[in-house]
N, C-alpha and C positions, 0 to 999 in steps of 0.2 A: 504494498501499497505507499502510496507516495503523498504526503503531507503538505498543502501551502499554506504559508500564513505569512501576516505582514509585521513587523516587528512595532512595537507600541509604541517607537518613538517614532516611527513614519505612519502614525496612523492616519494624523490628518496629512491627508495627501492633494495633491495640485499636478497639471502636467500631463508628463509621458505615465510618471505613475499610478496617476487618477485614471487616466483614460484604460490604462490595463486593468483597474480594479474596477471600472463599472462596466466591462467586458472580460469579467474573470472566468468565462466559459473558457477563454481562448489557451487556459492554462490546462484545459484537460485535452487529452485524443490533441497535443501540439502536432506540427507539422514544422521539422526543422528542414532547412533546407541546407544542402552538402557543402561542406567548406574545404577551401582546398588552399595548398601548400602554395605559394608563390614561386615554386623554385624556376621557371623559367619565364620569371619579369626581366626586364635588362637592367631592373637596376638591384636584382638580388645577385645575377649571371657577373655585374660588374664587382661587386664587393668579394664573390666568390673567384673573380678571376684576381684580384687581386691579393685574396690570400692564398691561391696558387703561385702568384708572382713572387712572395715571401718565400714559398717553399722552394720553387726553381732556384731563388737568389744563394739560399743557404745549400743545397745539394752540389748548384755549379762553384759553390768556393769551401765546401766541408775538406779537410785536411785530418791530420793528427793531432790536431790542438782540439783542448777543451775550454771550447764557447758557444756560448749560448746567443745563435743569432738574433732570437727573439728578445733579448734584453740589449744586444747591441743594437739595433735600428728603432730602438724605441725611445733610446732618452742619450743624453750625453753622458758620455764617463771621464771623469777628469785625469784618473788614472789607469788607464785599463793593463790589463796584465800582459805580456808577452804575449799570450796563444791568444787573446781579442784583438790585440794590436795586428796583429796576422791577418788572424781572419779579417779584419775589421778593412786591412789595408788590399785585401783581394775583393773583398765586397763594392771598395770604389774603385777599383780598376773595371773590375766586370759593368758597372752601373757606366761609367764613362764613355766604354764603348759603347753601350746600348743609346744613350744619349747621342752619341756621334754619328749613330747610324750603321754598325757595323753590321754586316745582313745575315754574318754565322749568328751573330749573338741574338739578334731578332726572329732568326729562323727557327731557334733553338728555344727560345721562348714561347714562339707560337705554336709547335711541335708538341711543348710540355699542356698548352691548353688546352689543345685538341682531345691529348690522351688524357689529362687531371679531369676537365667539364665535360670530357663526350659531349663535345660541340663539333659542327662541321667547319671547314676550314673560313665560310663567310664569317660567321657566330664571332669565330676567334679573332680575324682581323676586325671586324667592330668592336669587341672589347681593346685592344692594340693601340685605335686610333679613333674610335667615335667618341664626343663628347654625348653626355658629359661624365665625368672623371675617365676618361680614358689613360691605359697603363703609358703608352711611351709620351703620353704629348700634356698627364697632368701628374700622377702616382711617381711616374719613377724620377721627372726632374725636382718634384717636392721633395723627395726619398734624399734627392743629388744633394740639394741645398743646405737640406738638413745635417747630412753627413760632412761636407765638405766645410760648412760654419759653424759645424758643432751646435745648431739649432740657434746661433744666434742671431736678433731679427738686426736688419739692418737701418730701420727709424724704429727705433722703441715708442710705442705711446701707450696711454693709461698703466703706465708702472711696470709694464712687463715687459722686459728685454730679450726670453726666450721664446722663442716659435712654440706651437701649440704640441706637448707631448706631456704623455702618461705612461707611469711604469709598466712594464711590459706586455704594451698595446704598440705597435708599429701600427703608424700612418691612423691616426685614430677618426682622421677626417675623413677618410677611403673607410675603413672598414668597423663597424660596433664587435663590441666583446660577443655579443652572440649573434648571429646569422640575422639576426628577423629582429632584430634590435633598429631603432634609429642613431643616424650615423652621431659619433662624438664630434658636434661642433662649438666652437667658443661658447662657453658659460657664463654667466654672471656669479660674481663670488660674493659671498654672503659673510659678512663679520656678526657672529653670535657673542654675546655679550658670556663670563664666566658665570654659571649656575650658582656657584657660591665662592666664599674665599679663599676653596683651595683648590679651584679651577681654573684655568688661563681662556683668553678668548679663542675662539676656535674657526675657522671658517669652513666652509660648505660653497656646494656651488652646484646649480639647478639651470638647465634651460633657459634660453633667453622668454619665451613664450609663461612657462610655467611660474621662472620668478616675477614676472611684471601681473599676473593676477594673484600670486599667493604675498606680494610684498607691497600691496596697495596699502599709501596711507591710512591708518584707522583701522584696518584691519587683523584683529589678534589672530594669531594662529600659535597653537602649542607642536608644529612641527618637528621644530628645532628645540624640543624642550623634555629630552629622555633622561635627563639626571635625576629629575623629580616631581613629583607630582604638586600642582597650583601653579608649577613657572609657566609662562606665558611671554609672547613677543610681538612689538611690533613695530611700525614704524611711525612715530608719535604724532600728534595732531590736537589740538586744543580743543574739548567739547564745546567750550563756554562762544567758540567765534563760529557763527553757522556759515559764513562766507570768508577764503585764507587762501594766500596765494603761498606756494612753494617754489624757493629755488632751485633748478636742477641741479646744483651742487648740491644744496643741504639733502636734496630725496638721494643720491648717489653721489660719493665722491669721487669713483673715478666714471666719467662717461666718456661718449666718444660723438660728437656732430656728423647726424647722419645728412641731413638737408635740410631744403627749406619744400616745404609738400604741401599741396594742398586736397583738401578730401572729394574725389569724385563720384564714388558709389554710395552705394546704399544708403544712410542718413546722413549727407553731407555736411551738415553743422552750418553754423554763420560766423565761425571764426577767421576765415580766410587763409593765407600763407601761414604756418607754423614753422618754425625752428625746431626740426626733433632730434631729438636727441638719443643713445643709447646705452642706456645703464652699463656700468661692467662691477660695478663695486657698492654695493647698497649694507651700510653698519643698520645693526637691530638693536631695539631697545626692551630690557624690562619692562614688563607693566603687572602693578600689581590688581588686584580685583577692585581694590576700591577705588582704582584707577577708570578700570574700562574692565568688564567681562568676555568672556575668552568667548560669547557668541556675539562681538562686537563684528560687523562686517564691513566690507567696501568692495564697490568694482568700479574697474575704470569706465569713461565713456569711448568705445573704440570710432576713428576714424580711418577709411581704406580709399587710397588712391592704386591703379596701377596701370603701367607706364609697358606698352610692348618697345620690344628691342629685336633689330633687325628683320630679315624678311622672312612673312610667315607662309607657311604652306598652307594654299587656299583648297578648299574643295567647293567645286562650283553642287547648285542646287540641281537636281536633274529636272528638266521641262516640264513632265507632265506628275510632276510630287504638288501635292495640293498645298503645299507648304512656300512654294517659288512666290507668291505675290505678298508673302508676310517677310521670308528670310532673304536681305540683302548680303551678306557676304557671311562665310563660313572660316575661319582663319586658325590655326594652330600655330603656337609659338614654341618649338622645339627646341631643346640644347642640340641633339643630333644634328639637326641642320643650321645650327649658330643662330638660334635665335632663342629669347627665352620672355619671359613675362616678369618684370620688375613689381614684386610686391612689396607695399608701403601700408604700415599697420601701425598705427600711432595715436597717442590715449590724450588731449590737452587737460580732462577736467576727472576727477574723479570723485563720487558721491560715498561718504560711510554714514553710516547708522553706527555710533557709540553708544554702547548699552551700557549703563551701570546700576548698582544697588537702588538706585533712585529711579531715575528714568532713563528715556532714551534722544539721545543727543544728534538731529540731520546733521553734516559737515557739507559742505561743496571745496572742496579745492581744487586750485586752475596750478596749473604749472608758469611758472615764468624762468625767461633765461635769467644767466648774471647779470645783464647789464640791462633787465627789465621788460624785454620784450614777450608778445604770448609764445608759450614753448609748449613741446609736447615730448611725451617720452615712447619708444616706440623703436622698430627696427624696418629694416631692406633686404630681401631676401628673393634672388630672381629663380623662379622655379620653370616649369611647363605650365602653358598655358591654354588654353580655348575660348575663344571669345566668337560667339555667336550676335551678328547685327538683326535687330526688326523691326520692321516696321508696324506699327500697328495703328490700328484706327484711332484718330483723334478723340479725346476726350467728350469734345462737342458731338459728334457724331455717336458713342455711346451713351446707353441712358434704360434705366428701368422699361422703358416702352417696347423694348425688343427681349424679354424675359418673362418664362411664365409666372403665373402668380406665385406659386410654389417657390420658385428658384430666385422671384425678386423680393419675397418673405424674407430668403434664408439671408441674401446680400443685403437688405437693409439692417439685419441685427448686426451681421458682420459689421457693417458699415459705423452704426453705430456704436459696437465696442471699440473699431482703434480710432473713433474719433472721444471717444473720453480716454483710452488707454493712452493716445498721443497725446492730450490736451495738453497744452502749453501755460495754460493757465489756472490748472490744477500745482498744487504746494510741489515742489523737487521732492520733498521726503514720501507720498505718498508713492511708493514701487507698483512697480508694474504691477504685481501679484495681489497688493492689495486693493489698486485698482480693479485688475478683474474679480475679484471677489463681492466687492461694492458691486461694479453693475450686473451682476448676476442677480445678486438679491432686490436690486431697482425691477429689475424686468421681471422677478420672481413676482413682487408685490401688485407692478403693474398688470401682471397676470390674473393675480387672487383678485384685484381690483373690479379688472373686467369681467372674469366669474361668478361675481357677485352681483352681475348687472350694470359698474360703473364703464362709464365712457373713457378713452384716452383720451381725448379733451381735456376733460375734467381732471386727471390724475395728477400733475402737477402741484394743482392747488390742494388738491383732497388727499392724498396722497406725504408732500413734502414742504407743505408750510412749516413755519417753524414749529408752529404747536402739534404736529404731527409725525414730523418725520422722526422724531423718535421711538416713539410707540409701532410706526412702521416697519422700522430696521429690525426692533428690537426682536420679534416674533421672527422674524426670517435669522435672524442671527442664531437664535435659540436653536431652530431648525437645522441651520445649515452646518450649523459648529458641532451641536449635540448630537449629529448622524453621524460621525462620522469622517465627513467630507467637507473639509472647510479648504479655505484658499491657500495653501501653503504651500509652495512650491517645491518639486521634487529637488532641485536644485540649490534651496536653499539653505542651510546650514540648522538644520535641528537635529543635534548631534547632542553626543552625553554631557557637553559642556553647556549647550543651552538646557539640557534639564538639570545639570548640576544648580545654573543659574534661578531655576524657576524655586529649587528649594530653597533658593534665600528668601522667598516671598511664600511661601507657602506650605504646610504640611509635606511631610514627606511619606507620609500614607495615604496622600489623595492619589487617586491613579494620574501617572505623567500626563495621558492624554486630556483630562480634565483639567490641569495646570496648565498645559500649552495651549487648548480650547479658550480656557478664559483669560489668558495673558494679550491673546489676539484677538476677544472680542474687546477688549479693554481697548488696544491701539485702534481697532475698527472705531469702537463708537469718541474716541478722541477725535478721530479724523473727520467722523460727519456732525463734529461738532464746533466746525471748521466753517464760517461765512463762506470761503470761497470753495469749496466742495459741494455745499447746499446751493450756490446758485448755477454751478456747473452742471449740479445733477437735475435743477428743475429746466434747464435750457436744455438738456439730452433729452427729457420728457418731453419736450415741445417740438423737438426736432425727428423725434419719431413717427409725429403725426405728418409731414412731408418733409422727408430732406431736401437741401438746397438744390437743385438738380445740376447744377456746375460741378459745386464738391464732388456731389453723388458721382458724377462722369469722371472727375478726373482720378475719385478712388476705384471707380472700376475698370479703370483702363490700369494701375499701379498693382492691382491685384490680378489682372489678368500676366501682368509682366513677372509678379512673383510668385505665379503658378506655372507658368512655363520656366520659369529659373528652375525652380526643384524639381518640372518634369523632366526635363533636358539635365539636371545631374543623376536623377534615377534613370536617366536612357545611357547615360554613359559608362555606369555600373551593371546593367544589364545587358549593353552592348558589346562592353568591352571584355576579351579573351578570358580565361581561367584564369589564367596563370598571374594577371594581373594584380597587384595591388591597391585594392578602391577605398580604403580606408580612411584616405587622408585627400578626399578631396573635397575643396568649401566653391560654395556657389558667390558671386557679389554680384552685383546688379546696377544698372547705371541705366536712369530713365531721360530718355530723350526730349528736349523741349520743343514743345509745338510739333512740328511733323520732321524733327530730325531722327534719324534711327536712336531706339535704344538699344544699349549691351549689357550680356550676359556673358560674364566671365564663369569659367570653371578652371579650377587652378590648384597644384597639387600644393602641399606643407613642405615639402622633403627641397632643400636647398640643391639644384643642380636638377632635379625632378628624380621621381621613383619608377617611371616606366611604364603608368598606368596609363596618361593620357594618349603616351609614344604608341603602346600596345591599341588604344583605341581609334588613333589617327588612323593610321595601318588598317585598320578595319571597317572604318568610316569609306577611305578612299576606296577599297575594294568594291563597297556596294553600299555607297551614300544613302540610301533609301532602308536602310537597316535601325541609322538612326534615329531618322521621324518616325517611322516605324513604333519604334521603341517608348517614342514620346508620346505617342498617340495611346500606345498602352498605358502607359503612366497613368494619361488622363482618362483613361475608360474607367467604368465604375466598378470598383472593387467589389468581390464576394462579401465585404463586411456592410458593405453600401448596399446592398439588394437584400439583408438581411432582413431590413424593416419589412419590404414588401414582400417577401415570403413567408414568415411569419402572420402577417394579415390576411395574405393569401389562406394559408393554414386555417387560421380562426375563423373566415367567411365560410371555407369549405364546412368546417364540421359544425356548424350553425344548418347550415344549409345544405348539405350532401348525405344521407345516411350512414352510405356505405363507409364515407371516410369518419363520420365520429364515432361506427362502431368499433372501424379499425384501431381508432387514436383509444376509444374506451378500453379495450381488448391491451392494448399496449401499455395503459396504466394498470391494469389489473395484476396481470404477470408478474410475476417474482422470480421465475427461471429464467437463465441468461438464453437457454438452446431455444425455450419457447419465445422469447422475445426478440433473438436474432431471425425465427421465422415469421412473426408478425410485421416487424419491420421491413422487411422484403414485401411483404404483400401491400403494408403501408406504405411505401413510399412508390411502386410499380401504381397504386393507385391515386397518389397526389401529380405523380408527372402527367397519368392518362389522361386524368380528369378534370385539375387543376394546371396541370402546362408549367409545373414547379421546378426550377432547378435544382435539385437537394445539393447543394456545394458545402464542403466541408462547414467553415462558418456556420450556414445556416442549420444544418443537424446537430451542431453542440449547443448554438443559440437554442433548438430547439427541445433538445433534451433539460438543458437550464430550465427555462423557461416555464414550459409546456407538459415535464413529464418530471415536475418537481412534486415534494411530497404536497400531500394535498389535493393536487391538480384534477379537474374535475370537469363537468360542464359550467358550475357554477363560477369557475375561472375563467373558461372560454369566454363566456357569455359577458363578465365583469372588464377582461382584457379589451374585445371588441367593442364595447359599451367608451370604455374609457379612449381606446385610441382614435374612434369616432370623434368624440367629445374636444380632444385633441385639436385633430384637423379644424371643428368648426370653430374653436378658442382661435387659434391661430387664423381664420380666414377675419375673422372680429378684428381682432388686432392689427392684420395687414404685418404680421413679423411671424418669422419662424421660433419656436420653443425650443430651448433645451432638454432634456430629460430633467431634472433638478428645479428647472423653472417651473416645467407643468406638472411637476411631483407637488411642488410645495403651493401651487394654485389648486391644484386639487383636493388636497389636504385642507385646505381653508374652505373650501367649497362643502355646505351640510349637506346634500345629498351624496355628493361622490364620498365623503368623509363615512356618511353613514354607512353607504353599500362595504366600504374596504373593510370596517368594522364590524360589520357582518359577516363577512368570509371569514376574518381573523376569528370571529369566534366561533365557528362552524370548523377550523380547519387545526386549530391549535390549541391545547391544555387552557384554561381558565386563566392562570396566574402570567402563561407568556403571550396570550392576546393582551392583557390590561396593561401588558409592559412594554408591550410593542408601539411605534411610532407610528402614527399612518404615514407619515411623509416618510419615515423608512422603509415599509413596510412597499411602498409603491416603486421605490428604488429599486429594491430588490425583486419587483414584479414587472416592471418596465425594462422597454430597452431602448437603445440610444437611437432617433430617427437618423435618416440617410444624410440629411445637412449638417448634422453635427459630427458626422462620422467624416464628412467628406472637409470637415474644417480642419481635420488631423492626418488625412490620407498623404499627403503629401509634406511634407518637414523634414528638413536633416537640421543637424545641428553645427553651429556658425558661432564660433564665439568672440567672431569681430562685428558682429552684425545683429540687432532685436528680430525676433520673427514677427512677419507679419501675416494676415492672411493670404489664407488661399481657398479656392476652390475649382475643381477639376470644370464640374460643370457650368461654371461661366466661362470659361475657355473653349469648352466645346460648343456651347451655342454662342458664342459673340464671333470666335475665329474657327473653328473647325465646322462651322456650316458649309456642310458637303452640297455641291450643284451635282453630284450626280445622280441619274435618272434612278427610281424605287418602284419595283415591281412587287404589287402584292400576292402572295400566292395562293392567297383564296381567290383570285379570279381566275374566269375560265379562261382564258388568252394569256395567261401569264408568260407560256413558252414564247409565243409568239413576238409577245411585248420584249423579253427578256433578248430573242435575237434579234429585235430592233436596236436595241441599245447598244449591244455588241457591235453590231456593222457601222451605227455614227460617233460612237463614245468610248469603243473598245471595252468598259465598265459599265457596271450595274449594282444595284444594291436589291438583294430579292429578302423580301419582310415577310414575318411570319409572327401570328402569335405562339405564344407556350402550349398552348396545346395543340398546336399542329407540328407538336417537335416533332413527330412519327414522319410526317410527310413531307418536310423539311429534309430531312435525313437520305428520305429515298430522292429526290427531286437533285441531293448534289452529287449522292453518287451516278446519277441518271446524269448529269451535268458534266461532270469529269469524266464520262465514257462517251460522250457524244460531240462529235467536231461542230465548231462554231464558223459557217459559211461567211468571210467577209469578201468579197469582190471572188476572183479566182483562187482564192487561196483558203486554208482549214485551219484552224486555232483551235485549242482545246481550253476552257477557261479556267483560270485557279482561284483558289479563293485568296484573297488578302487578306481579310477581317471579319472577324465573329463578334458580336454585342449584343450584350442582352442588357434588356432593357426590364422595366418591371412587369410587364406584361408580353415584352414582343424581344425578338431576337432577329437582328439583322445581320445578313452576311453580304459581305463585298466580292465581289467578283470580277476580274479583270483577264482581258486578252493580254499576257505579257508583249506577245511580239507585233502588236497594235500600234501602227504611226499617233 
């Protein structure tokens, strides 16, 4: 038996963890994708080639002396032994022959690579000569310079007199200690103060990105405090000053000027050009609990600029591709072809929340140069990059009139969420997670107000006036936080330190979740008491009536761009070969002004490139349509998105079809696994034949957890069927889509539905359990996420340098991928003649059938695959390009590949 649980300290969850919690059925009978070691990846091959080169060098210079080449090649040796000196001299001689182009030495090395790595001669030549990190143009010259110069730098900087070196680790910038680890690139030195009087100052090192995230001013960390409990460190700030400046030299004792950069991607900011400095040495200070608690946190506000360097490899879009009107250029910047993308990441400000035993203090810190000019901390790296330029419809030409009523309701709610989440008039210390929680509670109480007969037009006055707002949100907070689904992010520090902090205020015997929920409720109550927050909530409620068309159009255009960016990232992952390393790709977006093209950048995070985009470029150049097919697949409805319609269809059949109702009753009543499997085969066949339901893996597990739960029966079917119908009606009245939590709160406050749920609980649970169960919590366990809520999280990737924005594949499908392909209904009597005509004229056609016609569709596709189509004097066989499933339809795109 396998048990799944959530740790108590993470019971208050949000983000990715909350999405998993609400669809917990995916934990049962999961489908795991196969994982492949990227041994054929050029990035890994280059590292293996460097290891093989070191082996070859040691073998070619070995003698009778006792000397370890691994040590000789890793560091300067002040007084080498006679044996080491002899071996070192032979290595210098052999390396000199290599850099001077000695044919015999190069042939010997090439032969060794072919045998050691089991590669062909062409691949071996690439390892020797092709960027990045080629052996003969980069690795060997670097080793020669270090051996002949004894690692001394020609121009020492930042207090470092020697080049990069690590004990017993030759060429750490070309090979890692472990084959699949990242390269050991220059790191940030961290000066840690002595833990006690018996200790000395200690120096640790950390990669620059990790250091910049861990060592934000105002963030308390215990990462370096292994000596004793209660020890913490930070880069200090003054909690008494809400706004303060920090000179770069005060933050980083040693730093390097990188350049003057201007943000051009993602959230561009309004800072203008900034002097960017890369920190090399940061000094920490000890911090006592009386100054700041370990749960004090801080985040950098990142800016991004990407500059293309060198001539790109451009791949044209095929003339018949539906993407040709939108895609103006596809360019790859690869080190292999002497090009790259210079990625600049820099942060001009930091926002800290310093938590003390008495209160929390928000601090905004701005970096300044030593001559008091606007500055930022950050870095620049040259990586492989892929840029796709798009020409999207202008914001004036897109709007709600192009969307269906359901899609318009979902997009309006997402628009309002982004308006509130990104509202510059809200206090800066109201973080994005708290804004999301307040937004959800706002529309939960608005939905409850509408369920009770109220109008959306009066919601601001009835609910959000100063006399009512406290009571309005108090009930919502009690339900939201009391049910263990509070707006606390999964990537916020809810750690043991924070639990310890709560012990300073409450009893240790009080449950941890109760203490955390109580603290969060105090924070949200404080924010809701602020006049500027109340004013923005009232404005948002008024805007829900009729969003500004111009602002809504601009938001729709940005949403399409964000969605396409995430879909293209997923397409890169799907279309790249198996040997590619795909966990280090990031997407960045530049929105074009007016009619200017917008750009989607996909870059690697490894200096010099890890080979993922190079592998993808080779695949894309060989078959350009594979990438756009993968983009369309990423934008297509997912199995989870179709779960909502499938469960509703099953409930409808259970109430109207006696055969389905009988099979469902038998399935619920059996206790034998063998009988259950037999009944399920009959039941699934009935659902497919009578309802045309596609029983995907996601739908099957959702059906088992929702409709086959303990106590399930006709009463639950009727309750769920009526609830989902009322959900639709409530959304129609509001003109907005409602999430599961918002609707559950509204239903729990409506007297009729509250009574029906309580009646069901009393009939299926013991008396004590029924009375102690919240109606809101019961509804959350019975209901499932709507398709609009699933779509909102279906295309999201992690990028530490940009804030996640709303995405919705259905919007892109409706506004960008509106295909002009002719559609033929399978139910039409002349469908074959219509199909033949479409093929002769356009070379493509879409065959449409209802789910109930799935058997007829299967027979038709088999027939079409074996029957040639006459086009003039030629005959072609149609091929299936894509199959798309909707709520009640199956769409099959057929093409004649040879048709001009």
